[in-house]
N, C-alpha and C positions, 0 to 999 in steps of 0.2 A: 538456813530457813527453808521451809518447804514452800514451793510455789504451788499453791492450792489449785489454781485454775488448771495447771498442767496435770496435777494429780487427779482432779475431777474428770479430766478427759479419759482417763482409764476406766471411769465409771459411766461414760456415755456422753459427757459434755462435748459438743462439737467445737471445732476451732472458731466458727462464727459466733457461737454462744459464749465462748470464753472471751473473745474480743469484746463482745457487748458487755459482759460482766465487768471486765477490766475498765472499760470506758465509764460505766456507771459508778464503779468504785472510786475512780479518780474524781468524778463530779460530786459524789455524796460523802466520801470518806467511810462508807460502809465496807464491811468485809466481803470478800468474794463469795464465801458460802452463804452469807445472808442474802446477797443479791441473787445468787442462783436460785435459792428457795423462793424469794419474794417474786421474782419474775417467772417462776414456774419452769425454769430451764431444765431442771431435774426434780424428781419427786423428793420431798423432804427425807424420806427413808434412805434414799440413795446418797444424799448429801451427808447424812449422819454416818452411814456405812463408810463413805470415803474419808470423812474426818477421823473416824476411829482407826481406819487402816493407816492414814497418814501419820497419826500420832502414836501408832503401835499400841492402841488401846483395845480391850476386848470389845466385841460387838455390843451395841447398845440398842435397846428396844425403844423406839420413838414414843411409845405410849407413856413412858416415864418422863418425857421431856415436857417442859411448859409449853403451852399453846402460844 
């Protein structure tokens, strides 16, 4: 399984922000990428790019994603 918080660090998520996202994930049951986006820890476009890279998918244009 991919540790997404660690993977997101390669895209600019600081260790402090990753720890915050993990705490919120434990409290809410939400996914790390959802929390990172919701809290504004990284721009949505960066989160999408990181997820595409993590799952070895081609890049995705966030304009095609639901709001």
